[in-house]
DOPAPA-794425 format. One record per residue: x, y, z of N, C-alpha, C in turn; residue in one letter. Coordinates in pm, whole numbers, plus 32768, in hexadecimal, padded with zeros to 4 digits. Example, Ala and Ser with C-alpha at 12.3 -4.5 7.8 and 13.67 -1.06 7.14 Angstrom:
<sites>
85277DC7830C84CE7E3E830C85287EB6830Ca;85057F1F82C485577F9682CA850A80038313s;
</sites>
This chain:
<sites>
E67265CAA39BE6996584A414E6A065E9A492l;E6EB6653A467E6D566B6A4D1E63566C1A501e;E5D866CFA4C5E56D6719A4BEE52466B1A507a;E5256631A4FCE50B65B2A55AE54A65A1A5E3q;E5F465CAA5E4E61065D7A664E5BD6656A6B9c;E5C166A9A678E5666723A6BCE4D766D5A6E1r;E4A366B7A66BE40A668CA6B6E3FB6614A72El;E46C65D9A720E480656BA762E49E659AA823v;E4DF65FFA81BE5046660A88FE48E6699A8E9g;E46066DEA880E3C86728A892E36866DFA8DCa;E3516650A85BE2EA65E6A8CDE30965BCA977l;E38965A4A962E3DE6585A9A4E3A065DFAA3Aq;E3F86658AA3AE3AF66C5AA8CE32D66D1AA94c;E2E866CBAA40E25566D8AA6AE1FC667CAA8Ba;E2416602AA8DE21C6584AAFAE24D6594AB86a;E2C265DFAB82E31C660CAC26E28B666CAC8Fa;E26166C6AC34E2196720AC7BE1BF66C4AC75v;E17C666BAC16E0EE661AAC60E10365C1ACA5g;E19F65ACACD4E16C6524AD44E197659AADBDl;E1D4660BADBFE1926646AE3DE134668DAE3Bi;E0D166A4ADD6E03C66C4ADDEDFE96641AE07a;E03965E7AE0DDFCF6567AE15DFC8655AAEC6g;E027659AAF21E02A65AAAF74DF826606AFD7l;DF946634AF84DEF16689AF85DE766645AF3Df;DE906619AEDDDE1D65D7AE4CDE5B6580AE36l;DE106500AE9ADE8C6476AE7ADE61646EADF8p;DDF0648BAD98DDE0644FAD08DE3A6485ACAAw;DE8B651FACB7DEE46536AC7ADF586510AC6Di;DF5764D9AD02DFEA6482AD33DFFE63FFACBCg;DF8163C1ACB8DF886346ACB2DF88634AAC12q;DF2A63A8ABCADF8163ADAB4FDFC763CDAB0Fa;E028642BAB5BE0C7643EAB6CE12163BCAB51a;E0EC637BABC4E1196323ABEAE1126276AB7Ba;E0C362A3AB47E094625AAAE0E0F76292AA1Fg;E0E562D5AA2DE10A6324A9B9E1CD62E9A9C2g;E1E562ECAA31E28D62F6AA85E2A96247AA57l;E2476220AA60E2486165AA9DE2596132A9CBa;E1E76185A990E1FC6169A91AE28961B2A8B7l;E2CB6228A8E5E3246217A8C4E38D6202A8F4m;E3B361A5A971E40B6149A97EE3D760C9A935m;E38E60ACA92BE36B6007A8E9E3B4602DA85Al;E39A6096A7F7E3EC60CCA78FE46D60C2A794v;E4B7611EA822E5356107A831E588606AA845a;E510601FA882E5605F9AA8ACE5575F40A7FBl;E4E75F4CA7C9E4F75F2EA74BE55B5F41A712a;E5AB5FC6A6DAE62C6005A691E6765FA1A6D9v;E6905FA2A767E6F85F5EA79CE71A5E9DA78Cr;E6B95E7CA75DE6B45DEDA72EE6B05DFFA6C0i;E69B5E55A673E6C95E5DA5ECE74D5E69A5B0r;E7AD5EB7A619E81B5EE7A5EDE8865E60A63Ai;E83E5E39A690E8675DAEA6CDE8D85DE8A752r;E88B5E24A78DE8EF5E6CA7E9E8C45DF8A860d;E9195DD7A8D4E9315D85A91BE8CE5D79A98As;E8C45D5CA9D3E84D5D56AA5AE88E5DB5AA8El;E8E35DCEAAAFE9155E2FAB42E8DA5EB8AB03v;E8FD5E99AA76E8C55F41AA4AE8215F58AA25q;E7E85EEEAA41E75D5EE7AA06E7025F03AAA6m;E7735ED5AB1BE70E5F03ABB0E6E05F52AB83l;E7125FFCABA7E6C06080ABCAE6656075AB95p;E6546054AAFFE5F2607DAA77E5A56023AADEa;E5885FB9AAEAE5335F3DAB36E4E95F69ABB8a;E5545F9FAC0AE5365FA7AC99E4CB6026AC94g;E4D96099AC29E49360F0ABFCE3FA60DBABE7y;E4116089AB91E37A6043AB69E3446040ABAFl;E3585FC0AC05E2FF5F97AC73E2FA5FF2ACE5a;E3646055ACFBE2F56094AD72E29560F6AD35l;E2AB6129ACB3E2606184AC6CE1C5611EAC54n;E1D8609DAC25E166605BAC1FE1216074AC9Aa;E16C605AACE6E1226030ADB0E0E360A4ADAAl;E12460FDADAFE0B96198ADC5E05661B8AD7Bl;E0756189ACF0DFE861A9AC84DF8F6144ACB0c;DFB460B0ACC9DF2A6086AD03DEE86080AD95v;DF626079ADFBDF25608CAE63DEF7613AAEA9v;DF4A6197AE7EDF336204AEACDF946202AEF8g;DF6062CDAF3BDFCA6318AF64DF8362FEB00Bf;
</sites>
């Protein structure tokens, strides 16, 4: 479990770097946003599975929408 947490953290850091790089190379930013959108989709599915309240799901849903928009529309 610890290795999985480290992997997810490393991927999140890489995606953050990708979003910043997207200011200069938009295709990298779009790819990073797509990866983050996929991660947030899984996070939202986990929240639904553990029966969190709607309020607890809102951050995951908001970040999913924001990253999906950045992935499709671009920077």
